[in-house]
C-alpha positions as CSV (number, residue, x, y, z in Angstrom):
1,M,6.5,-12.9,-24.4
2,A,2.9,-11.8,-24.7
3,L,1.3,-9.3,-22.4
4,N,-2.1,-10.6,-21.5
5,C,-5.0,-8.7,-20.0
6,F,-5.5,-9.6,-16.3
7,F,-9.3,-9.7,-16.8
8,C,-9.8,-11.5,-20.2
9,S,-6.4,-13.1,-20.7
10,E,-6.2,-11.9,-24.3
11,C,-3.1,-10.1,-25.6
12,V,-3.2,-6.4,-25.0
13,V,-0.5,-5.5,-27.6
14,S,-1.9,-7.3,-30.6
15,G,-2.8,-4.1,-32.5
16,D,-6.5,-4.8,-32.0
17,N,-7.8,-1.9,-29.9
18,S,-11.5,-3.1,-29.9
19,K,-11.3,-3.5,-26.1
20,G,-9.4,-0.3,-25.7
21,R,-5.8,0.7,-25.3
22,P,-3.6,-1.2,-22.9
23,L,-3.1,0.3,-19.4
24,T,-1.5,-0.7,-16.1
25,V,-3.9,-1.6,-13.3
26,P,-2.0,-1.7,-10.0
27,P,-1.5,-4.2,-8.4
28,Y,-2.9,-6.5,-11.1
29,G,-0.8,-5.6,-14.1
30,V,-1.7,-4.8,-17.7
31,A,-5.3,-4.8,-19.0
32,H,-7.5,-3.5,-21.7
33,T,-9.2,-0.2,-20.9
34,H,-12.7,-1.7,-21.4
35,C,-12.0,-4.8,-19.3
36,A,-10.7,-2.6,-16.4
37,E,-13.7,-0.3,-16.6
38,Q,-16.1,-3.3,-16.6
39,D,-14.4,-4.7,-13.5
40,L,-14.8,-1.4,-11.7
41,M,-18.5,-1.2,-12.6
42,Q,-19.1,-4.8,-11.4
43,K,-17.4,-4.0,-8.1
44,R,-19.4,-0.7,-7.9
45,L,-16.2,1.1,-7.2
46,F,-15.8,4.8,-8.0
47,R,-12.4,6.6,-7.3
48,G,-11.6,4.3,-4.5
49,L,-15.0,4.4,-2.9
50,H,-16.6,0.9,-2.6
51,I,-20.2,1.9,-3.0
52,A,-21.5,-1.7,-2.4
53,D,-19.8,-1.7,1.0
54,L,-21.7,1.4,2.3
55,D,-24.4,0.7,4.9
56,E,-27.9,2.2,4.2
57,K,-27.3,5.3,6.3
58,C,-24.0,6.2,4.6
59,F,-25.4,5.4,1.2
60,A,-28.4,7.7,1.8
61,E,-26.1,10.5,3.0
62,L,-23.9,10.1,-0.1
63,K,-27.0,10.2,-2.3
64,E,-28.2,13.4,-0.8
65,M,-24.8,15.0,-1.1
66,V,-24.6,14.0,-4.8
67,L,-28.1,15.4,-5.5
68,A,-27.3,18.6,-3.7
69,E,-24.1,19.0,-5.7
70,D,-25.9,18.3,-9.0
71,N,-28.5,21.0,-8.1
72,H,-25.8,23.5,-7.2
73,R,-23.9,22.9,-10.5
74,N,-27.0,23.1,-12.6
75,G,-28.3,26.3,-10.9
76,T,-31.4,24.5,-9.6
77,S,-30.4,24.9,-6.0
78,Q,-33.1,24.1,-3.5
79,E,-32.8,23.9,0.2
80,I,-31.9,20.3,1.0
81,D,-31.4,19.3,4.6
82,L,-28.3,17.1,4.9
83,F,-28.3,14.9,8.0
């Protein structure tokens, strides 16, 4: 019985790791690492957050929060008003 990737339907245990190591993607099943990452990028999903589903206001708030955090981590902290 072959274990096929949920996304590309190729065998994940063939010994060919060109698409990454096999992993389990709940609730889909097994997949290549590369195939699963590509799926997440296409859906614009990051750690459970569906970025594509955010309205403009929420997206703008998220963007400001990320920029503020980046500035804080890099020591370039500037006063940024978060609304």
